[in-house]
C-alpha positions in Angstrom: 0.3 -0.1 0.1 2.9 2.6 0.6 4.2 1.7 -2.8 1.2 2.4 -4.3 1.0 5.5 -2.5 4.5 6.5 -3.7 4.0 6.2 -7.3 0.4 7.3 -7.5 1.1 10.4 -8.6 3.4 8.7 -11.8 0.3 6.1 -12.2 -2.0 9.0 -12.3 0.4 10.8 -14.8 0.7 7.5 -17.1 -3.0 6.7 -17.0 -3.7 10.1 -18.6 -1.3 9.4 -21.6 -3.3 5.9 -21.9 -6.6 7.5 -21.8 -5.8 10.5 -24.7 -4.9 7.7 -27.0 -8.5 5.9 -26.6 -9.6 8.8 -28.8 -12.3 9.6 -26.1 -12.9 13.6 -26.1 -9.9 15.2 -24.0 -11.9 16.8 -21.3 -13.8 13.7 -20.9 -10.7 11.8 -20.4 -9.3 14.2 -17.9 -12.5 14.2 -15.9 -12.4 10.6 -15.9 -8.8 10.4 -14.5 -9.4 13.1 -12.1 -12.4 11.6 -10.8 -11.0 8.0 -10.6 -7.3 9.2 -8.9 -9.5 11.3 -6.4 -11.4 8.5 -5.3 -8.5 6.5 -4.7 -6.5 9.3 -3.2 -9.1 9.4 -0.4 -9.4 5.8 0.0 -5.6 5.9 0.8 -5.8 8.9 3.2 -3.7 11.2 0.8 -6.5 13.5 0.4 -9.5 14.5 2.5 -13.3 15.1 1.2 -12.4 19.0 2.2 -9.9 18.9 -0.5 -12.3 17.5 -3.2 -14.4 19.9 -2.5 -12.2 22.7 -3.1 -12.1 21.8 -6.9 -15.0 23.7 -8.0 -13.4 26.9 -6.4 -10.3 26.0 -8.1 -11.9 26.0 -11.9 -14.1 29.3 -10.7 -10.8 30.9 -9.6 -8.4 29.5 -12.0 -10.5 29.4 -15.3 -14.1 31.2 -14.9 -13.1 34.3 -12.8 -9.5 34.6 -14.8 -8.9 38.3 -15.9 -6.1 36.8 -18.6 -8.1 33.9 -19.9 -10.6 36.7 -21.4 -8.7 37.7 -23.9 -8.8 33.9 -25.6 -12.5 34.3 -26.4 -12.3 38.0 -28.0 -9.1 36.7 -30.2 -11.2 33.8 -31.4 -14.1 35.8 -32.3 -11.6 38.6 -34.2 -10.3 35.5 -36.3 -13.4 34.2 -37.1 -14.8 37.6 -38.0 -11.5 38.3 -40.3 -12.3 34.7 -42.1 -16.3 35.2 -42.4 -15.9 38.8 -44.1 -13.3 37.6 -46.2 -10.9 40.0 -45.7 -7.9 37.4 -45.6 -9.5 36.4 -48.7 -8.9 39.5 -50.0 -5.4 39.8 -48.9 -4.2 36.4 -50.5 -5.6 36.7 -53.7 -3.8 40.5 -54.0 -0.7 38.6 -53.3 -0.7 36.3 -55.6 -1.2 38.8 -58.2 1.9 41.0 -57.1 4.2 38.0 -57.3 2.8 35.9 -59.9 6.5 36.6 -62.2 8.6 35.6 -59.2 9.6 32.3 -58.9 8.0 30.7 -56.2 5.7 33.6 -56.1 2.7 31.6 -55.1 4.2 29.9 -52.5 5.8 33.1 -51.3 2.3 34.6 -51.2 1.0 32.0 -48.9 3.6 32.2 -46.3 3.1 35.8 -46.2 -0.4 35.2 -46.2 0.2 33.1 -43.2 2.4 35.6 -41.3 0.0 38.5 -41.6 -2.9 36.5 -40.7 -1.4 34.8 -38.0 -0.8 38.4 -36.2 -4.3 39.1 -37.2 -5.9 35.9 -35.8 -4.0 33.7 -34.3 -6.6 30.6 -35.3 -4.7 27.6 -36.8 -7.7 25.5 -38.2 -9.2 28.6 -39.8 -5.6 29.5 -41.3 -5.1 26.1 -42.8 -8.5 25.3 -44.1 -8.6 29.1 -45.6 -5.0 28.9 -47.5 -5.7 25.4 -48.8 -9.1 26.0 -50.3 -7.9 29.6 -51.5 -4.5 28.7 -52.4 -3.8 24.9 -53.1 -6.1 24.5 -56.1 -4.3 27.8 -57.8 -1.1 26.3 -57.3 -1.4 22.8 -58.5 -3.3 24.6 -61.6 0.0 26.1 -62.0 2.2 23.1 -62.0 3.4 23.6 -58.5 4.7 20.1 -57.4 2.1 18.7 -54.9 4.7 18.2 -51.6 6.0 21.6 -52.1 2.9 23.3 -52.5 1.0 21.1 -49.7 4.1 21.6 -47.3 4.0 25.2 -48.1 0.2 25.8 -47.1 0.7 23.5 -44.1 3.4 25.3 -42.5 2.3 28.8 -43.3 -1.2 27.8 -41.9 0.4 27.2 -38.6 2.4 30.3 -37.8 -0.5 31.4 -35.8 0.6 29.1 -33.1 3.7 31.2 -32.3 3.0 35.2 -33.8 1.0 36.5 -31.3 -1.9 37.1 -30.5 -1.2 33.3 -30.3 -4.5 32.0 -28.2 -2.0 29.3 -27.6 0.0 31.8 -25.8 -2.5 33.3 -23.9 -3.1 29.4 -22.0 0.7 28.6 -21.9 1.1 32.3 -19.7 -1.6 31.5 -17.5 -0.4 28.3 -17.1 2.9 29.3 -16.0 1.7 32.6 -14.3 3.6 34.6 -16.4 2.7 38.4 -18.0 1.3 37.7 -21.0 2.2 41.1 -23.0 5.8 40.1 -22.3 5.3 36.9 -23.9 3.5 38.2 -26.8 6.5 41.0 -27.0 8.9 37.9 -27.0 7.3 35.5 -29.4 7.1 38.2 -32.5 10.9 38.3 -33.5 10.9 34.2 -33.3 7.8 34.3 -35.5 8.8 36.5 -38.0 12.1 34.9 -38.1 10.6 31.3 -39.1 8.4 33.0 -41.3 11.8 34.7 -43.1 13.2 31.3 -42.9 10.3 29.6 -44.7 10.5 32.5 -47.4 14.5 31.9 -47.9 13.7 28.4 -48.1 11.0 28.6 -51.0 13.3 30.9 -53.0 16.6 28.9 -52.6 14.3 25.7 -53.5 12.6 27.7 -56.6 16.0 28.7 -58.2 17.6 24.9 -57.7 14.7 23.2 -59.0 12.5 25.7 -61.0 10.5 22.7 -62.3 8.7 22.1 -59.2 7.7 26.1 -59.1 6.8 27.1 -62.3 6.5 30.9 -63.2 2.9 31.2 -64.4 1.5 33.5 -67.3 1.4 36.9 -66.6 -1.8 39.0 -65.5 -4.3 40.0 -67.8 -4.7 43.9 -68.7 -7.9 43.6 -66.9 -6.4 41.6 -64.0 -3.5 44.5 -63.8 -6.1 47.7 -63.6 -6.7 48.8 -60.2 -4.1 46.3 -58.9 -2.0 48.7 -56.7 -5.2 50.2 -55.3 -6.4 47.1 -54.5 -3.2 46.0 -52.8 -3.5 49.3 -50.9 -6.8 48.4 -49.2 -6.2 44.6 -49.1 -2.8 44.9 -47.3 -4.1 48.1 -45.3 -6.9 46.3 -43.4 -5.0 43.4 -41.8 -2.2 45.6 -41.4 -4.8 47.7 -39.3 -6.1 45.0 -37.0 -2.4 44.0 -36.4 -1.7 47.6 -35.2 -4.7 47.9 -33.1 -4.2 44.4 -31.3 -0.1 44.8 -31.2 0.3 48.2 -31.2 -1.9 48.9 -28.4 -0.2 46.2 -26.0 3.8 47.5 -26.9 2.4 51.2 -26.8 1.1 50.7 -23.4 -2.3 51.5 -23.9 -3.9 48.4 -23.2 -3.2 45.0 -21.4 -3.7 41.7 -23.9 -7.2 41.3 -22.2 -7.9 45.1 -23.5 -6.3 44.6 -26.7 -8.5 41.6 -27.6 -11.1 43.4 -27.3 -9.9 46.3 -29.1 -9.0 43.4 -32.0 -12.6 42.3 -32.0 -14.0 45.7 -32.1 -11.9 46.5 -35.2 -12.7 43.5 -36.9 -16.5 44.3 -36.7 -15.2 47.4 -38.2 -13.4 46.8 -41.2 -16.0 44.1 -41.9 -18.6 47.0 -41.4 -16.3 49.3 -44.2 -16.2 46.5 -46.6 -19.7 46.0 -46.5 -19.9 42.1 -45.5 -21.4 42.3 -42.0 -24.6 41.1 -42.0 -26.7 39.2 -39.6 -26.1 36.0 -41.2 -22.4 36.5 -40.9 -22.6 38.1 -37.5 -24.6 34.9 -36.6 -21.7 32.4 -38.1 -19.1 34.3 -36.3 -20.6 34.2 -33.3 -21.9 30.7 -33.2 -18.5 29.5 -34.6 -16.6 31.3 -32.0 -19.0 30.2 -29.1 -18.4 26.7 -30.4 -14.3 26.8 -30.2 -14.5 28.7 -27.0 -16.9 26.0 -25.3 -14.7 23.5 -26.0 -11.6 25.4 -25.3 -12.7 26.1 -21.6 -14.0 22.8 -21.1 -10.6 21.6 -21.3 -9.2 24.0 -19.3 -11.4 23.7 -16.4 -11.2 19.6 -16.2 -7.4 20.4 -16.9 -7.4 22.8 -13.8 -8.9 20.0 -11.4 -6.4 17.3 -12.8 -3.9 19.6 -11.8 -5.1 20.4 -8.6 -5.8 16.6 -7.8 -2.3 15.8 -8.9 -0.7 18.4 -6.8 -2.7 16.8 -4.1 -1.2 13.3 -4.4 2.2 14.8 -4.6 3.0 15.2 -7.9 5.2 18.4 -7.6 7.5 16.5 -5.0 7.7 13.0 -7.3 8.9 15.4 -10.4 11.3 17.5 -8.2 12.7 14.4 -6.9 13.0 12.8 -10.0 14.7 15.7 -11.8 17.4 15.6 -8.9 17.9 11.9 -8.8 18.7 11.9 -12.7 21.8 13.9 -12.2 21.7 15.7 -15.3 23.0 19.1 -15.7 20.5 22.0 -17.0 21.4 22.1 -20.1 20.8 18.2 -20.5 17.7 18.8 -18.5 16.2 21.4 -21.2 17.0 19.0 -24.0 15.3 16.2 -22.2 12.4 18.5 -22.0 12.1 19.7 -25.5 12.7 16.2 -26.9 9.5 15.0 -24.9 7.5 18.3 -26.5 8.8 17.1 -29.7 7.8 13.4 -29.6 4.3 13.9 -27.6 3.9 16.3 -30.9 3.7 13.5 -33.3 0.5 12.1 -31.0 -0.9 15.0 -29.4 -2.4 18.5 -29.8 -0.9 21.2 -28.3 -3.6 21.8 -25.8 -2.9 18.4 -24.2 0.8 18.7 -24.3 0.9 22.2 -22.5 -1.7 20.9 -19.8 0.0 17.9 -19.4 3.6 18.9 -19.7 4.0 22.8 -18.4 2.6 22.0 -14.9 5.1 19.1 -14.9 8.0 21.1 -16.3 7.5 24.3 -14.0 9.1 23.2 -10.9 12.0 21.8 -12.9 12.4 25.2 -14.9 12.6 26.9 -11.5 15.4 24.9 -10.3 17.4 25.6 -13.5 20.3 28.0 -13.9 22.2 28.5 -17.0 24.1 31.0 -16.0 25.2 33.9 -18.3 23.4 32.2 -21.2 20.0 33.6 -20.2 19.0 35.7 -17.3 17.3 33.7 -14.3 14.4 35.8 -14.4 13.9 35.7 -18.3 14.5 31.9 -18.0 10.7 31.1 -17.9 10.0 33.6 -20.7 12.7 32.2 -23.0 11.5 28.7 -22.1 7.9 29.2 -23.2 9.2 30.1 -26.6 11.0 27.6 -26.7 7.9 25.5 -26.1 5.7 27.3 -28.6 8.1 27.2 -31.3 8.7 23.6 -30.8 4.7 23.1 -30.6 4.7 24.4 -34.1 5.9 20.7 -35.5 2.9 19.2 -33.3 0.8 20.5 -36.1 2.8 19.1 -38.9 4.0 15.6 -37.7 2.3 12.3 -38.6 0.0 10.4 -37.4 -1.9 12.9 -35.9 -0.8 16.5 -37.2 -4.0 18.5 -37.5 -2.8 20.7 -39.9 -2.4 17.7 -42.4 -5.8 16.6 -41.5 -7.4 19.9 -41.8 -5.7 20.3 -45.4 -6.6 16.8 -46.1 -10.2 17.4 -45.6 -10.5 20.7 -47.5 -8.2 19.7 -50.4 -10.5 16.3 -51.2 -9.1 14.5 -54.1 -6.7 17.1 -55.2 -3.6 15.8 -53.3 -2.5 12.5 -51.9 -1.8 11.8 -48.4 1.5 10.5 -49.3 2.1 14.2 -50.8 1.2 16.0 -47.8 3.4 14.0 -45.3 6.3 14.3 -47.8 5.8 18.1 -48.3 5.9 18.7 -44.2 9.2 16.8 -43.8 11.6 20.2 -44.7 9.2 22.6 -43.1 9.4 20.5 -39.7 13.3 20.3 -40.4 13.8 24.0 -40.6 11.5 24.3 -37.5 13.7 22.4 -35.3 16.5 24.3 -37.0 15.0 27.7 -35.8 14.6 25.9 -32.0 18.1 25.3 -32.3 19.1 28.8 -33.0 17.0 30.1 -30.3 18.8 27.9 -27.9 21.9 29.2 -28.9 21.1 33.0 -29.2 18.6 33.6 -26.5 18.5 37.3 -27.4 16.4 36.6 -30.6 13.1 36.0 -28.1 14.4 38.7 -25.2 15.9 41.4 -27.3 12.5 42.9 -27.9 10.6 42.3 -24.4 13.6 44.2 -23.2 13.9 47.2 -25.3 9.9 47.5 -25.2 8.8 46.7 -21.8 12.2 47.2 -20.0 12.7 45.0 -16.8 
């Protein structure tokens, strides 16, 4: 019985992993494992009923009454409005026209579009589906290599996981009790750097293998007519949204939570200017947003309960003792954690990975000290950005890369699944390379927060 009590946290953690492989909904698995192990802990005397009665209070204080998490619904609504009012669609069509004569121009337009869309919405599923529907057929008709086209679309669509205002960064900041504004600013340059690496790779590949990215015919006189005016309008609208959100945060005019409201209002205002806000559009946007928000908060509520019970049965103590018993240096621990995130990315979505691993990693990161390489006060922020970059791969790595399924569902018979798998390999390798560069040069993430927000 004593042995069972000692290993109860480990058994609880492994039970959660096993439950996630059953393909049951994530919140159901979290709730079931939490309830079962709470009953076991009560039976073993590891918990009292008063602790169990505090779970609703913890959920209310940690999720429902959390001012930081208020930002997530507004950012989701902002992104859905951008999709429904076709402001993002206008931007992609314009970029494709502007880059039509450039080698690899269609692929470059997709990456640029994904970058701007990421900074304007931060929603992955909508971005990947939108880019697939609008860009992939055009690229295939132009004679682009299927693996290159699918890789470019999938990787560009997932940039929203890193570039603010990423919904994932909102949840990660709350899990680690971090300043969300500092996390947003820290993620900005790494996100743009990753997008730039994609562009450099596509240009280089287009030059070395021109047969994979044939240059399509030029624009007709009618298509060229009014192109620059169209470009000015199409590009300026998303940029206004980006400035409204990130500008208000960086400028100190609004907190990230307040900025989410500014962004939602700006998206509605821009849609109104374009004459595309109707009662039907507003209803669809509200319905889609509510469904997404309800699922996310259901997961977050059950994860909060799981985390509470896990700590009550001695989870934190077990993690710290395990980390110390491994006799690994801090650098080895860092790489071990990055490998765990990468490997789990093959099987789980970012929600599961962050909710499972971040509470486990937090006490380990608190113990770490990398000396002059990174200031101790910035260590947890730098670590958060490393995890965010690492989690980019979870959307692209088979067998459960969600971006791949979004793409295949939207593309239908246009491409084969094997083409999608082949296409994402170089982009996953580029993401891993950027991760190593960030480990090597932490200033890439921490320089901008120091300049903008100070200490």
